[in-house]
C-alpha positions in Angstrom: -21.8 -47.4 -3.7 -19.4 -44.5 -3.4 -15.7 -45.4 -2.7 -14.7 -44.4 0.8 -11.2 -42.8 0.9 -8.4 -44.3 2.9 -7.1 -42.7 6.0 -4.0 -41.5 4.1 -6.2 -39.9 1.5 -8.2 -38.0 4.1 -4.9 -36.8 5.8 -3.6 -35.7 2.4 -6.7 -33.7 1.7 -6.7 -31.9 5.1 -3.0 -31.0 4.7 -3.5 -29.6 1.1 -6.7 -27.8 2.0 -6.3 -26.3 5.5 -9.4 -24.1 5.2 -11.7 -26.8 4.0 -11.5 -29.3 6.8 -15.0 -29.7 8.2 -16.7 -33.1 7.8 -19.0 -31.5 5.2 -16.0 -30.2 3.2 -14.3 -33.6 3.2 -17.4 -35.4 2.2 -17.9 -33.0 -0.7 -14.3 -33.4 -1.8 -14.7 -37.2 -2.1 -18.3 -37.2 -3.4 -19.6 -39.0 -0.3 -23.4 -38.7 0.2 -26.2 -40.2 2.3 -25.5 -43.2 4.4 -21.8 -43.3 3.3 -21.2 -40.4 5.6 -21.3 -42.8 8.5 -18.2 -44.5 7.2 -16.4 -41.2 6.8 -17.4 -40.2 10.3 -15.9 -43.5 11.6 -12.6 -42.9 9.7 -12.3 -39.3 11.2 -13.0 -40.7 14.7 -10.3 -43.3 14.3 -7.8 -40.8 13.0 -8.6 -38.5 15.9 -8.2 -41.4 18.4 -4.8 -42.4 16.8 -3.6 -38.8 17.3 -3.4 -38.0 13.5 -6.1 -35.4 13.7 -7.2 -32.9 16.2 -10.9 -31.8 16.1 -11.6 -28.2 16.8 -15.4 -27.6 16.8 -16.5 -28.8 13.4 -13.2 -29.0 11.6 -10.1 -31.1 11.8 -6.3 -30.4 11.6 -3.2 -32.5 11.6 -1.1 -31.6 14.6 2.0 -33.1 13.0 1.8 -31.2 9.8 3.8 -28.2 8.8 1.9 -25.0 7.9 1.4 -24.5 4.1 3.7 -21.5 4.3 6.7 -22.0 6.5 10.1 -20.6 7.4 13.0 -22.9 6.5 16.7 -22.9 7.0 18.7 -24.3 4.1 21.1 -27.2 4.7 24.3 -27.9 2.8 23.8 -29.6 -0.5 23.9 -33.4 -0.5 26.2 -35.6 -2.7 23.7 -35.2 -5.6 23.6 -31.4 -5.3 20.0 -31.4 -3.9 19.1 -28.8 -1.3 17.2 -29.8 1.8 15.9 -27.5 4.5 15.0 -27.6 8.2 11.6 -26.3 9.2 12.0 -23.7 11.9 8.4 -23.9 13.0 8.2 -27.7 13.7 6.1 -28.3 16.8 5.0 -31.8 16.2 6.0 -35.1 17.8 8.3 -37.7 16.4 10.9 -37.3 13.6 11.3 -33.9 12.1 10.0 -33.7 8.5 12.4 -33.7 5.6 11.9 -30.8 3.2 13.3 -30.8 -0.4 13.7 -27.4 -2.1 12.4 -27.4 -5.6 14.3 -24.6 -7.4 13.0 -22.7 -10.4 15.2 -21.0 -13.0 14.2 -17.5 -11.7 15.0 -18.3 -8.0 18.2 -16.8 -6.5 21.0 -19.1 -5.6 20.6 -20.5 -2.1 23.4 -21.6 0.3 23.8 -23.3 3.6 22.3 -21.2 6.5 20.0 -19.1 4.3 16.5 -18.6 5.7 13.6 -18.7 3.3 9.9 -18.3 3.3 8.4 -21.2 1.2 5.1 -22.8 0.2 5.0 -26.5 1.1 3.4 -29.4 -0.6 3.0 -32.8 1.0 4.7 -35.7 -0.9 5.4 -39.4 -0.2 8.9 -40.0 -1.3 11.5 -42.2 0.2 13.9 -39.3 1.2 11.5 -36.4 1.9 8.0 -35.6 3.2 7.6 -32.1 1.7 8.6 -30.1 -1.3 9.2 -26.4 -0.9 8.9 -23.7 -3.5 10.6 -20.4 -2.6 8.5 -17.3 -1.9 11.4 -15.2 -0.8 14.8 -15.3 0.9 15.0 -13.8 4.4 17.6 -13.2 7.0 20.6 -12.3 4.8 21.9 -8.8 5.2 24.9 -7.6 3.2 25.3 -3.8 3.0 23.9 -2.5 -0.3 25.4 0.2 -2.5 23.8 1.7 -5.5 25.9 4.0 -7.7 27.6 4.8 -11.0 30.5 2.5 -11.8 33.7 4.2 -13.0 36.1 1.8 -14.7 39.8 1.9 -13.7 43.0 0.1 -14.5 42.4 -2.6 -11.9 38.7 -2.8 -11.5 37.1 0.5 -10.7 35.1 2.6 -8.2 31.4 3.0 -7.4 30.3 6.6 -7.0 27.1 6.6 -4.8 24.1 8.5 -6.0 22.6 9.3 -2.5 22.3 12.9 -1.4 24.7 12.6 1.5 27.6 12.2 -0.8 28.8 9.0 0.8 32.4 7.7 0.3 33.3 5.9 -2.9 33.8 2.1 -2.9 36.7 0.2 -4.5 35.8 -2.7 -6.8 38.4 -5.3 -7.6 38.8 -6.5 -11.2 37.2 -9.9 -10.5 34.3 -8.3 -8.6 33.0 -5.9 -11.3 30.7 -8.5 -13.0 31.7 -7.0 -16.4 30.2 -3.6 -15.6 30.9 -0.8 -18.1 32.0 2.7 -17.3 29.0 4.9 -16.5 26.6 2.0 -15.7 24.3 2.1 -12.7 25.1 -0.9 -10.5 24.0 -2.5 -7.2 26.8 -3.8 -5.1 27.4 -5.2 -1.6 30.2 -4.8 0.9 33.0 -7.2 0.2 34.6 -8.2 3.5 35.1 -6.1 6.7 35.7 -2.4 6.3 39.3 -1.3 6.4 40.6 1.2 8.9 42.5 3.0 6.1 41.6 3.5 2.5 38.3 3.1 0.7 36.0 0.2 1.5 35.6 -2.6 -1.0 32.5 -3.9 -2.7 31.5 -6.4 -5.2 28.9 -5.8 -7.9 25.9 -8.1 -7.6 23.8 -6.6 -10.4 24.3 -4.4 -13.4 21.3 -2.1 -13.7 22.6 -0.5 -17.0 21.7 2.9 -18.1 21.0 5.2 -15.0 18.0 6.5 -16.9 16.5 3.1 -17.6 13.2 2.2 -15.9 14.7 -0.6 -13.8 16.9 2.0 -12.0 14.2 4.5 -11.4 13.0 3.5 -7.9 16.6 2.9 -6.7 17.5 6.4 -7.6 14.5 7.8 -5.8 15.2 5.7 -2.7 18.8 7.0 -2.5 18.0 10.6 -3.5 15.4 11.0 -0.7 17.5 9.2 1.9 15.1 6.3 2.5 17.0 3.5 4.4 16.9 0.4 2.3 19.1 -2.0 4.1 18.8 -3.2 7.7 21.7 -3.1 10.2 23.0 -6.5 11.2 21.7 -6.1 14.8 18.2 -5.5 13.5 18.3 -8.6 11.3 19.7 -10.7 14.2 16.8 -9.6 16.5 14.3 -10.4 13.8 15.8 -13.8 13.1 15.7 -14.7 16.8 11.9 -14.1 17.0 9.7 -17.1 17.6 5.9 -17.5 17.0 3.8 -16.3 19.8 1.6 -18.9 21.6 -1.8 -18.8 23.2 -0.8 -18.0 26.7 -2.6 -14.9 28.0 -4.5 -14.5 24.8 -8.1 -15.1 23.6 -8.4 -18.0 21.2 -9.8 -16.8 17.9 -8.5 -19.6 15.8 -11.9 -21.0 15.0 -13.3 -17.7 13.8 -13.3 -17.6 10.0 -11.3 -14.3 9.8 -10.3 -13.4 6.2 -7.5 -11.3 4.8 -8.6 -9.5 1.6 -5.7 -7.7 -0.2 -4.5 -6.8 -3.6 -3.4 -9.9 -5.6 0.3 -8.8 -5.4 0.3 -8.0 -1.6 3.5 -8.9 0.1 2.1 -8.9 3.6 -1.3 -9.3 5.3 -1.7 -7.3 8.5 -5.5 -7.0 8.7 -8.4 -9.4 8.7 -12.1 -9.3 9.2 -15.2 -11.3 9.9 -18.9 -10.3 10.4 -22.2 -11.9 11.3 -25.7 -10.9 12.2 -26.1 -9.8 15.8 -28.1 -12.3 17.8 -28.8 -9.7 20.5 -32.6 -9.2 20.6 -32.0 -5.6 21.6 -30.2 -4.9 18.3 -32.6 -6.1 15.6 -31.1 -6.0 12.1 -27.7 -5.2 13.6 -24.3 -6.8 13.0 -21.1 -7.8 14.8 -17.9 -7.0 13.0 -14.5 -8.3 14.0 -11.3 -6.7 12.8 -8.1 -8.5 13.8 -4.7 -6.9 13.2 -1.2 -8.4 13.4 0.2 -8.0 16.9 3.5 -6.4 15.8 4.1 -5.1 19.3 4.7 -8.7 20.5 7.8 -8.8 18.4 9.0 -5.2 18.2 9.6 -4.1 21.8 10.4 -0.5 22.9 14.0 0.3 23.0 15.2 -2.6 20.9 17.3 -2.3 17.7 14.1 -3.4 15.8 12.1 -0.6 17.4 14.8 2.1 16.7 15.0 1.1 13.1 11.2 1.0 12.6 10.9 4.5 14.1 13.7 5.7 12.0 12.0 4.5 8.8 8.5 5.6 10.0 6.7 3.7 7.4 7.1 1.4 4.4 7.6 2.9 1.0 5.9 1.4 -2.1 7.2 1.6 -5.7 6.0 0.0 -8.9 8.8 -2.6 -8.8 9.7 -2.9 -5.1 8.8 -2.2 -1.5 11.2 -0.7 1.1 9.6 -2.2 4.3 9.6 -0.7 7.8 10.3 -4.1 9.3 12.6 -7.0 8.2 11.1 -9.7 6.1 11.2 -12.3 8.9 8.5 -10.1 10.6 6.7 -8.3 7.8 6.5 -11.2 5.4 6.3 -14.0 8.0 5.7 -13.9 11.7 3.5 -10.7 11.6 1.8 -11.6 8.3 -1.6 -13.2 8.7 -0.9 -16.1 6.4 -3.7 -18.5 5.6 -4.0 -21.5 7.9 -1.2 -20.3 10.2 -1.7 -19.3 13.9 -0.7 -15.6 14.3 -0.8 -13.2 17.3 -3.3 -10.4 16.9 -5.0 -7.5 18.6 -8.7 -7.7 17.6 -11.7 -5.5 18.2 -15.3 -6.7 18.3 -17.7 -4.0 17.2 -21.5 -3.9 17.3 -23.4 -1.8 14.8 -27.1 -1.2 14.5 -29.2 -1.7 11.4 -28.2 1.8 10.2 -24.5 1.2 10.6 -24.0 3.2 13.8 -21.4 1.7 16.2 -23.2 1.0 19.5 -20.4 -0.8 21.3 -17.0 -2.4 21.0 -14.3 -4.2 23.0 -10.6 -5.0 22.3 -8.9 -8.4 22.9 -5.4 -9.7 22.5 -5.7 -13.0 20.7 -4.4 -15.8 18.6 -6.1 -16.2 15.2 -5.7 -18.3 12.1 -6.8 -16.8 8.8 -9.4 -19.0 7.1 -8.3 -17.7 3.7 -6.1 -15.1 2.0 -8.2 -13.7 -0.7 -7.8 -10.8 -3.2 -10.3 -8.0 -3.9 -11.2 -9.2 -7.4 -12.1 -12.8 -6.5 -14.2 -11.6 -3.5 -16.1 -9.2 -5.7 -16.6 -11.8 -8.4 -18.0 -14.2 -5.8 -20.5 -11.7 -4.6 -21.4 -10.9 -8.2 -22.3 -14.5 -8.8 -19.0 -16.0 -10.1 -17.3 -17.7 -7.1 -14.2 -19.8 -7.6 -12.9 -22.8 -5.8 -11.6 -20.7 -2.9 -14.5 -18.3 -2.5 -17.3 -20.7 -3.2 -17.2 -22.6 0.1 -17.1 -19.2 2.0 -19.8 -17.4 0.0 -22.8 -18.0 2.2 -21.2 -18.3 5.6 -18.5 -15.6 5.5 -18.6 -13.3 2.4 -22.3 -12.5 2.3 -22.4 -11.5 6.0 -19.4 -9.2 5.4 -21.3 -7.4 2.6 -24.5 -7.3 4.7 -22.6 -5.4 7.5 -21.0 -3.2 4.9 -24.5 -2.3 3.5 -25.4 -1.0 7.0 -22.1 0.9 7.3 -22.9 2.7 4.0 -26.0 4.2 5.6 -24.0 5.6 8.4 -21.4 6.9 6.0 -24.1 8.7 4.0 -25.3 10.4 7.1 -21.8 11.4 8.2 -20.9 12.7 4.7 -17.1 12.3 4.5 -15.4 14.0 1.6 -16.3 12.1 -1.6 -13.6 12.9 -4.1 -13.8 11.2 -7.5 -10.2 11.0 -8.7 -9.5 7.7 -10.5 -6.1 6.3 -9.5 -3.7 5.1 -12.1 -1.5 2.1 -11.8 1.8 1.6 -13.6 2.2 -1.9 -14.9 5.8 -3.1 -15.4 7.0 -6.0 -17.6 9.7 -8.5 -16.6 12.4 -6.0 -17.7 11.2 -3.3 -15.4 9.8 -1.3 -18.3 6.4 0.4 -18.2 4.0 -1.9 -20.1 0.9 0.1 -19.6 -0.8 2.7 -17.4 -4.1 1.5 -16.2 -6.9 2.7 -13.9 -6.9 0.9 -10.6 -10.1 -1.0 -10.0 -12.4 0.5 -7.4 -14.7 -2.3 -6.2 -17.1 -2.6 -3.4 -14.6 -5.1 -1.9 -12.2 -2.2 -1.6 -14.8 0.0 0.0 -15.9 -2.7 2.4 -12.4 -3.1 3.8 -11.9 0.6 4.0 -15.1 1.1 6.0 -14.2 -1.8 8.4 -10.7 -0.4 9.0 -12.1 3.2 9.5 -14.5 1.8 12.1 -11.7 0.0 13.9 -9.5 3.1 13.9 -12.3 5.1 15.5 -12.8 2.4 18.1 -9.1 2.5 19.0 -9.1 6.3 19.4 -12.3 6.2 21.5 -11.0 3.5 23.8 -7.7 5.2 24.5 -9.5 8.6 25.1 -11.8 6.9 27.5 -8.9 5.2 29.3 -7.0 8.6 29.4 -4.1 7.0 27.6 -1.6 9.0 25.5 -1.6 8.1 21.8 -1.0 9.5 18.4 -4.0 10.8 16.5 -4.4 11.0 12.7 -5.2 14.6 12.2 -6.7 16.4 9.2 -7.5 20.0 9.8 -10.0 22.2 8.0 -8.9 23.9 4.7 -7.2 27.4 5.1 -9.5 30.3 4.3 -7.4 31.5 1.3 -7.5 28.0 -0.3 -11.2 27.9 0.2 -11.6 31.3 -1.5 -9.5 30.0 -4.4 -11.8 26.9 -4.7 -14.8 29.2 -4.5 -13.5 31.3 -7.5 -12.8 28.2 -9.5 -16.3 26.9 -8.8 -17.9 30.3 -9.8 -15.9 30.3 -13.1 -17.5 26.9 -13.9 -20.9 28.3 -13.0 -21.1 26.5 -9.7 -21.4 27.6 -6.1 -19.7 26.9 -2.8 -21.6 28.0 0.2 -20.1 31.0 2.0 -20.6 32.6 5.4 -21.0 29.5 7.4 -18.8 26.9 9.1 -17.6 24.7 6.3 -18.4 21.0 6.5 -17.6 18.2 4.1 -21.3 18.0 3.1 -20.9 21.5 1.6 -17.9 20.3 -0.5 -19.8 17.1 -1.5 -22.7 19.3 -2.7 -20.2 21.1 -5.0 -18.7 17.8 -6.2 -22.2 16.4 -6.9 -23.2 19.5 -8.9 -20.1 19.1 -11.0 -20.5 15.3 -11.5 -21.1 14.3 -15.1 -20.1 17.8 -16.5 -16.9 18.7 -18.3 -15.8 20.5 -15.2 -16.0 17.4 -12.9 -12.3 16.6 -12.9 -11.3 20.3 -12.4 -13.6 20.7 -9.4 -12.3 17.4 -7.9 -8.7 18.4 -8.4 -9.3 21.9 -7.0 -11.1 20.5 -4.0 -8.2 18.2 -3.3 -5.7 21.0 -3.6 -7.6 23.1 -1.1 -7.3 20.4 1.6 -4.7 20.6 4.4 -2.2 17.7 4.6 -3.0 15.0 7.2 -0.4 14.4 9.9 0.2 12.7 13.3 -0.2 14.5 16.6 -0.6 13.6 20.3 -3.3 16.3 20.4 -6.7 15.6 18.9 -7.8 18.1 16.3 -10.2 15.7 14.5 -10.3 14.4 10.9 -12.0 16.9 8.6 -11.9 14.7 5.5 -13.5 11.7 7.1 -15.9 13.9 9.2 -14.8 12.2 12.4 -14.1 13.7 15.8 -11.8 10.9 17.0 -9.4 9.0 14.7 -6.2 7.1 15.1 -4.3 4.7 12.9 -4.5 1.1 14.3 -4.9 -1.2 11.3 -1.4 -1.3 9.6 1.4 -1.8 12.2 3.5 -3.7 9.7 3.9 -0.6 7.6 3.3 2.4 9.8 5.0 3.2 13.1 2.0 5.3 14.2 -0.1 2.1 14.4 2.5 0.4 16.5 2.3 3.3 19.0 -1.4 2.9 19.1 -1.1 -0.9 19.7 1.3 -0.3 22.6 -1.1 2.2 24.0 -3.9 -0.4 23.9 -1.6 -3.0 25.6 -0.8 -0.6 28.4 -4.4 0.6 28.8 -5.7 -3.0 29.1 -2.9 -4.3 31.2 -2.1 -7.0 28.6 1.7 -7.2 29.2 5.0 -5.4 29.7 5.4 -4.6 26.0 3.1 -1.6 26.0 3.8 2.1 25.8 6.7 3.2 28.0 7.2 6.5 29.9 10.1 7.4 27.6 7.9 6.9 24.5 5.1 9.0 26.1 7.6 11.8 26.7 8.7 11.7 23.1 5.3 11.5 21.5 5.4 15.0 20.0 8.9 14.4 18.6 7.8 11.0 17.2 4.7 12.5 15.6 6.7 15.2 13.8 9.3 12.6 12.7 6.9 10.0 11.2 4.8 12.8 9.6 8.1 13.8 7.8 9.0 10.2 6.8 5.5 9.8 5.4 6.0 12.9 3.2 9.4 11.7 2.3 8.0 8.5 1.0 5.2 10.3 -0.9 7.8 12.5 -2.6 10.0 9.5 -3.6 7.0 7.6 -4.8 5.8 10.6 -6.9 9.2 11.2 -8.3 9.5 7.5 -9.3 6.1 7.6 -11.0 7.1 10.8 -12.9 10.3 9.1 -14.1 8.5 5.9 -15.1 6.0 7.9 -17.1 8.7 10.0 -18.8 10.5 6.8 -19.8 7.2 5.3 -21.1 6.4 8.4 -23.1 10.0 8.9 -24.4 9.2 6.7 -27.4 6.1 8.7 -28.2 7.7 12.1 -28.6 5.9 14.0 -31.4 2.5 12.3 -30.6 -0.6 14.4 -29.8 -2.5 13.9 -26.5 -5.6 15.4 -24.9 -5.6 16.7 -21.4 -6.6 19.5 -19.1 -4.8 22.5 -17.7 -3.9 21.5 -14.2 -1.8 24.4 -13.0 -0.6 27.9 -14.0 2.8 29.5 -13.3 4.7 32.6 -14.6 6.9 30.3 -16.7 4.0 28.3 -18.3 1.0 26.0 -17.9 0.9 22.4 -16.6 -1.2 19.9 -18.4 -2.5 16.6 -17.0 -2.8 14.2 -19.9 -5.9 12.0 -20.0 -4.3 8.7 -21.1 -1.6 8.4 -18.5 -2.3 11.0 -15.9 1.2 12.4 -16.5 1.8 16.1 -15.9 3.8 18.0 -18.5 4.8 21.7 -18.9 3.8 24.0 -21.7 6.6 26.6 -21.4 5.4 30.2 -21.9 8.1 30.7 -24.5 6.4 28.2 -26.7 3.0 30.0 -26.7 3.7 32.3 -29.7 5.5 35.5 -30.3 3.6 37.6 -27.8 3.9 38.5 -24.1 1.8 36.5 -21.7 0.7 38.3 -18.5 0.6 36.1 -15.4 -2.3 36.8 -12.9 -1.4 35.0 -9.7 -4.7 35.9 -8.0 -6.9 34.7 -10.9 -4.5 31.8 -11.8 -4.4 32.7 -15.5 -2.0 33.6 -18.4 -3.3 36.2 -20.9 -1.8 36.9 -24.3 -1.0 40.7 -24.9 -1.9 40.5 -28.6 -4.4 37.7 -29.0 -6.2 38.2 -25.7 -6.0 34.4 -25.2 -6.6 33.4 -21.7 -5.2 30.1 -20.4 -6.8 29.0 -17.1 -7.0 25.9 -14.9 -9.5 23.3 -16.1 -9.5 24.1 -19.8 -9.5 21.1 -22.2 -6.4 21.1 -24.4 -4.7 19.2 -27.1 -0.9 19.1 -26.8 2.1 17.6 -28.7 4.8 15.9 -26.7 8.1 17.6 -27.6 10.5 16.3 -25.0 10.6 13.5 -22.4 13.5 13.2 -19.9 13.4 10.0 -17.8 16.4 11.0 -15.6 14.3 14.0 -14.2 10.8 12.8 -15.0 10.3 16.0 -17.0 7.8 16.3 -19.9 7.7 19.3 -22.2 4.6 20.0 -24.3 3.5 22.2 -27.2 -0.1 23.6 -26.9 -2.1 23.0 -30.1 -5.7 23.8 -29.1 -7.8 25.0 -26.2 -11.4 23.9 -25.8 -11.3 22.6 -29.4 -10.2 25.9 -30.7 -6.9 26.2 -32.6 -4.3 28.2 -30.7 -4.1 31.8 -32.0 -0.6 33.2 -32.5 0.4 36.7 -31.5 2.2 38.9 -34.1 5.7 40.1 -33.8 8.4 39.3 -31.2 7.5 38.7 -27.6 7.7 41.9 -25.7 6.2 43.6 -22.7 3.0 45.4 -23.5 2.8 49.2 -23.5 0.6 51.0 -21.0 -2.1 51.3 -23.7 -1.8 47.6 -24.5 -1.9 46.7 -20.8 -5.1 48.8 -20.4 -6.6 47.0 -23.4 -5.7 43.7 -22.0 -7.3 44.6 -18.7 -10.5 45.6 -20.5 -10.6 42.2 -22.4 -10.0 40.4 -19.2 -12.8 42.2 -17.4 -15.1 41.5 -20.3 -14.4 37.8 -20.1 -15.1 37.9 -16.3 -18.4 39.6 -16.9 -19.3 37.0 -19.5 -18.5 34.1 -17.1 -20.6 35.8 -14.4 -23.6 36.1 -16.8 -23.4 32.4 -17.7 -23.3 31.5 -14.0 -26.4 33.6 -13.2 -28.2 32.0 -16.2 -27.5 28.5 -14.8 
């Protein structure tokens, strides 16, 4: 006979496994089968009657248990030096639980009053009920300064590195943390600012060499003017926020919504669930739910939080850090859809037919509870036949229906023909010291594509709803390519023996035909890069000009309000349009929509530039130890002063200066995008395969200088004599050679 667990053992299991709390899950955990299930049912009934458990449909929860991820406030150390904390989200009855903080060597020092986000484990000790392990500290807000330390007689000064040329800061001798002259340091304000004289700071971290990898993102943040510390008033507002309850909301807590994110995700603002549609009028159809964190419930128009979020426009992501749009109390806690924790949301229920076409949708303002926080890899592995302890119980009931709905959406996508670029994305992997350990290709799994398609569908639904309700909003706009850029792409395609349709209204299906023709050939990467360069840049606008790249007429950003202000505007518009509350879009916001659209489009570009500069510097630092090595790559750009090469291994871009191409004059043809040698007749053009030698890497600027060794497996010819401008006779000869090469390329194209 199977041993029946005690009541306490059942309670412990439910507390430790908040997503596996059905009677079937509990029976499986304790190996209970057959008639023994009757005894388990009796125990659960007794626990429910005694108030220890609350039954919700087919699962149980303990109403007097803290969430597995909780916000705590640190208390003063006791006589033994142990740190305890008070749970800020305690809603149970009776005595408040006692939480002991278990510190690790890598954790920052915590003091009385600090607020932390922590993962809790139930224990049964005499002096505490839970043990907490730090996830991150929140709610503290000293002003940060990053700059170069200049040592003086009594301490020194910090010279900021930001563009604005901020004032210098004085550092007392005892507050320098042993920093050396010329080191990059991070400091915080020391005491109130004086009316006269320079403000004082204390160094909290020595970042060392300003060119070192650990300093790279900090430099980019300050150079591009990205705000990286929150004003005290903003932090105070965030700290005062309380979890939103069920009042006025649809209860979605029993729906097994999942968050599926990268394994290193800091926040979870979107979730999804799908099932077969039981409507007999929609055979083979599906119902898809997408629930998004209700940031608008916490960030109200006109507040300090709102002004700061609008100022930032978006979060900025770097290999070693994130500069968030919202304080961590919101972005990492109350607005993050943590597993097993009730969270406010705005959700959309969408019906699609068997071919993936959306045939109906409706929005609700709800309260949800994520059934599991999963990452892309484990979800894909489960579908591929290798589930783990977390995905196994969800495979049949939740994951497979998600993929079934995605299979239908793929049909609709194939009919719609959005632009299908094939440009593998590289990921910089850092070690514990902040140094580049490797440069790897990012995985591109069906799990990624599934979430993308669900989010695109939800974004379309948001735009369509607001258009139907005649509500102002911000659209995500992507206009058609400019004619001159299309002509350049057409010439590149012709040089590769390919064709881009002309004389008709360009659609993404025409570009996809070109990309498909190039797939698998040596010109595939060239055609993909050239197509990307021909595209206009997407932006935000209160006017709807459609989204060319996605081949969609109506599109708005709805699914990421934690990290994009545009999505918050759309959420507020939905709140106003549905009459859900007083926290919707205001008249003042509507009047400023054009200004807001321009501003957040600019902040998006600012972040992109800072992220790109950071990547360049990291790659330059990574490659600085490989100066003299040879690399393969492809010509990615041509300028009067040289040729740019994208290297295969890392994706880094380096410059081959024209002065290094031999002792001959190189003629730059802007229209054709080529360099031609006056003596050798050598033509250097975009797309050619090359071998180069790395001659210089400068981490402080991210610059790489290369020497060209071969083109298309042919050794580089060298011109004779010193570099000089060609004579008229030589220029005419060069033109004849160039025309001859063009005719040869044209013959090859016709033969194909």
